[in-house]
N, C-alpha and C positions, 0 to 999 in steps of 0.2 A: 513505789512509795516508801518515803523515809518514816522509819519508826523509831520513836524515842522511849527506851526501856529503863525502869528505875529497878535496882537490884538491891535487896535488902542483903547486905555483904555480911551481917553480924549472926544471923540466922543459922540454924541447923547444928550438927554435931562438930562440925569442922570450921565453921566460919569463914574467914578471908581467905584462909589458906586453899579453899575449895571454890567459893563464889568468884573470887577476883581472877584466877586463871581461867576459869569456865568462860567468864565475860570476855577476856582478850581473845580466847580461842574462838569464840563466835564473832567477835569483830573481825577477825581475820577471814571468815568465810562469808559474810554478808557485808558489803560495803555500803549498804542503804539503813544502817542502824546505827544510832547513837545510844550509848549506855551511861546512865548516873550511876555511879556506886555511890551507895546510901550506908553511912556506918562512921564509927570513929575513924577519923582523919588518919590519925598515925597508923593505925593497924592496916588500914587499906593501902596507905602510901608504901607501907612496908612491905607488901606482897606485889605492888606495880613496879618499884624500882625505876628504871628510867623508861619504862614501857610507855608511861603516860604521854611523854613528848611525841612518840612515834604516831600515835592516834590523833594527835591535835585535838581540834573541838568536837570531835566524834567520842570523846570520852572526858567525863568529868566526875568530881567528888562532891557529895552532898555530906556535910559532916552532921552526924546526928551523936547525941551524948549517952543516950540510954540503949539497953540491949533487954529485947523480951526472954526471959529464960524458957528452956522447952517443957519445964513443968509448972510454970506460972500459971495461977488462975487467969483465964481470959478477962474476966471483968475487972480485976485488979491492972493488968496491962492496958486495958485500953483506958480506964480511968486515969491512973497514976503515971504513965509513961507516954505523955504525949510527945516526947523527942526521942521516941526509939526509934532505930532503924527501920522496923517494921512499918510503923504508923508514918514517919517520913516519907517512904516509899508510895505507900498507898495515897497520901496528901498530894504527891506530885501527879497521880492519876488524877486525882479530884481536880485539880488546878488546870490541868491540860498540858502541864510540863512534860508530862510522860503519857504514853498511849497504853502501857501496861506495866505491870509490876510483878516480880518474881520473888518468893521467898521460901527458904526452907525450914523457917522457924515453926514455932508452936502453931499448931493446926488451928485449935480452938479461938487462939489470940488473934491469928490472921483472919479468920471468919467473922469474928466480932468486931474487930477494927474495919475490916472491909465493908461490913454491914452498915456500920455506923457513920463511916466518912462517904462512902458512895452513895449508899441507899440504894434499894431495888428498882429494877425497871417497871413501869406501868404494866400492871395485869399480874406481876411476880410476888407472890406471896411471901415465898422463902428462897434463898439462895440454895444450891446444891453443889455436891462435889462430884465431879465427873471425871475418871480416869479411863486409859487406854489399856486393854489388856490383849496380849497376842492370842491368837487363833489358828485353826487349822487351815483358814481361808484368807488369814492376814491379821486382821485385828478388829476390836469392837469395842465400843465405849459404854460405860456402865454408870449410872446415877439413880440415886443417891448413895455415897458411899460414906456416911457417917454423920452428916451435918442436920438432918431430920429424922429423928426415931420415930415419932408419931406423924401419919399424914394421911390427909383426906384424899379422896378420888380426884379432886382438882388440883391438889399439888402435884400427883403423879401425872396428870395431864400435862402440867405445866414443865415438870420434867423432861416427859416426852418431847415437847416443843423445843426445849432447849438444847437438849442431846441432839436432835435432828439438826438445828441450826449450827451447832458446832461442827458436825459432821459435814454439813455443805459448806461451811466457812473453810475448814482446813484442808477437807479432803475432796473437796470439788465436787461432790456427789450431791446433787439438788434434790434427790428423792431417795434418801437413806431409809432402809426399813427399820422400823421400831417395834421391839417386843416387849412383853410385860412380864417381869418374872412372876412366875407362878408353881404350885405344885401339881400342875399337870396342863394339858394343852386344852381341855375342853372349857368351852366358857362357863360351864357351870361350877367348876372347881376353884377353890379359894376362899378366902373370907369376904365379907360383904364389900369391904373397902376396894379390894382388888377387882372384884365383879364389877363395881359401878365405875372404877377407873378404865375396864375395858371397855364400857359401853362410851365413855367419854373419848377414849382414844381412836374408837372404831367411826366416830362420827366428827372426828377432828380435821379430817382432809389430809392427815399425815398418811406415809406410806405405812400402816399398821397392820404388821405380821399376824398379830394374834399373841395367845400366852404362849411363852417359852419355858422351859424348866433348867434347872442348874446346868445340866450337861451340855445344853445348847449355847452356854456362855463361850466355852472353849472350841465348841465346832463351827461357831462363826456363823451361827444361823440368821442372825441379825447384825444391823450396824450399831443400833442402840439398844441397850437393855435397861427397862426402868424398873426400880424397886425402892422401898422406903430406905432410910438410912442405916435402920436396924439390921435389916434383911443383907443390903449391900456391904456393910462393914464386916458382917460374918462371913459373907461369901469371899471378899477380899482377903481376910486374915486366915481363912482357912485354905486358899489358893497358896498363899505365902508360905504357909506352914508345909503343905505338901510339896512345894518346890524345893524346899530346905531339906525335907526328908529324903526325897529322892535323890539329891545331889550327896548327901551324906551315905547314902546306900551306895550309890555309884562308886565313890571313893573307897568305901570300905571292901567292897567286892574285887575292885581292882588292885587293891593293895594286899590281899590275903596271903599271896606267896609268889615266887618268882614266875610262876606260869601265868597267874592273872596280871603281873605288872608287865609281862611280855606282851600279852592279849591287849594291854591298855595302850601300849606303843602302837600297834598295828591299827587299833580303833581310835587313834588319837584324832585324824581328821574328821570321821564321824561325830567324835565327842566334841570337837571345836564347833561344827555345824549346828548339832543341837544345842551347846550352850548360847551360842549367838542367837537362835531362834527363840529361846525362853528368857534370855537376858533381860531381866526387869529393867536395868538401866536404861534401855534403848526406849523404853515406854515411861519413863519418868515424867512428872509434870500433870498435877491434876487441876483442871480449871474450877475456878470457882463462878459458876454459871447464875445468872440472874441478877447481877449488879450493874451499876452505870459505868462500869470500867472493866477492863481485863486484869484479872489477877489469877496467877498460876503458882500452886503450891509444889514446892519439891519435897522430895522424901528427906527427912531430916539427916539420914546417915549417907546421902548422895555423894559420890566421888566428882572429880572434875567433869569425865564423860556425862555422866547421869544429868548433873546440874545443866550442863549445856543443851541437853535435850529438852529440859523443862524451858530455857531461854527460848530455844527454838519454837516449841508450842506456844508461848507467850506472843512471841513476834508474828507467826503466822494467824494467831486468832486475831490479833490487833489490825493486820494487814488486810485481811479479807473481810473486815467489817464485821465481826460476830456480833456485836452489841447491836448495832443497826438490824440486823438480821433477826434477831429474838425481838426486838422492839416492833419490827414491821409485821412479823407474825403473829405477836400478842395482839397487835391492832386488829388485825384480821380476826381474831378468836374472840374479841369481846361482845360484838354482837350475839353469838351463839351462847355465851355464857349465861 
């Protein structure tokens, strides 16, 4: 299946110097993908050089005159910048000229624009941000990671369905396990919202594992971890901070003196393996679930390798009919709601 991808080339900390090379690298790996590079044509062409000729009709440029700033208020970006690279990329998904969009730009603006342009799927009240995290058993998907601070039990049920359908689509696991993040495994634990959400999930027909605790995320206890955006964002930022602290500690310990520096040489192979396992760049790309189109948010500071992973996630979601899967599952859920 040929997938056309719209890339917001101007978003993120690095703009076209990262987004364009990442797109070209991905085109080299997947012959069934077409890419539309959205942004200021002059800036995009400067990064392309003569490469555009090599890819022929698989690569095109869509000029956009405006750029959404990383700290720009989402409402202003949505209202005042209708020709921004971010907005034009999402518009291409809306029109059907692209099956997915990827941006490393302002998260709030991307969510606001995507929700306004694409609208939510039937039965979905609020879109959610879902990202992949490494675990002892492989990886797990966590949502919501910040789009929805206050959630009802019904919202958490919807997050569970969307997360399960994402795993089914991109990992070809038709019965992924779903856990509800809580302060204990027992059904009586947690606030009323979480307790009621547990009941809804238990009777939803999903492969519901039950409550999971924070340490279960990295154990890989379940394939999908459901929580509200407040808890999810705190968990994510805590994890990022811990990873940075451990990396700093390792560097400090191995550079204390000539003995530790020598030890670092002998441990280099193990250290490289550890770095590969926990490299956040490999898991870059958070899906904005619940929309009538595939939109993936890359980390703003992503390098070429990381942004390429976000592209890969978007293509896999589109190619494996993520939107149709969520729609069909929500249709089955409606009579029970």
